[in-house]
Steps between C-alpha positions, in 0.01 A plus 500: 500500500818357655482223758757444773696230310524723197623789721777282650601367158512855357719622789732196468538558128571872551759410760665247266517748213645771723754256643605387152540861387709582807719198445550597136601855597744369760647260240544779244671723754732215612605449135577870470672495842725216380583698189585805708716294737677365190556860387648590836733196490606578144574862588691404815713258300566753225576804704544387858830535675497124581461394140836322485392287794151430368402136522313239695613651830323824416175331415527291814544817702210681323274197552590489870451870553162496323394197702596697811263772383232235448483551125377173348590358159862610498700184549830469318358306207221761456755782520702330224195492272390859554774669294453241223128576499565875492753472218307254280158664529528859384123547532546473876760774483239720328232409757716631785395863447757674720783273603692634798829393337691654216610264229835460339536558126688174456308278260415139462410415145175337606363739756686827511640440851839352591623329811836339530419194713501201263258311727231766456559583133455138388140409434336240280410628155132401541465748789588786271281388214200395709488761776616809319238470223203497733313819567535618860130436561548130415840473675343626824246223489764227503625346817851594610588128459434535125737795466882509467 
């Protein structure tokens, strides 16, 4: 038979487990969101009419507009990392089941995608070797701060 203290402990443990599961799901979806934002930025840069003008001003504008829409986690530095993440982690590309962008056939030797901005195409070699070899199930358990 359960006493009152055991009841409260059981409810608290159930709550903690549910909260941890919800936080994990949110985290996984944010990682995928960041990959999808990276895909959008890559596609805009490849095929967008403003591609010749692409640069820091564009990311500053995007960051400001997203902030105006109260979308968190999209500061300029984060927006700079999202295309790198998308391009260096092909397993994220596969996890995005129906991307709402069409991709260019231009190729990067390492990832199959090409963008012309040198700031975005440069990434440390360890990002490619460490992140791209992990299965998506493991990659989604990492913190965004551990990813390219």
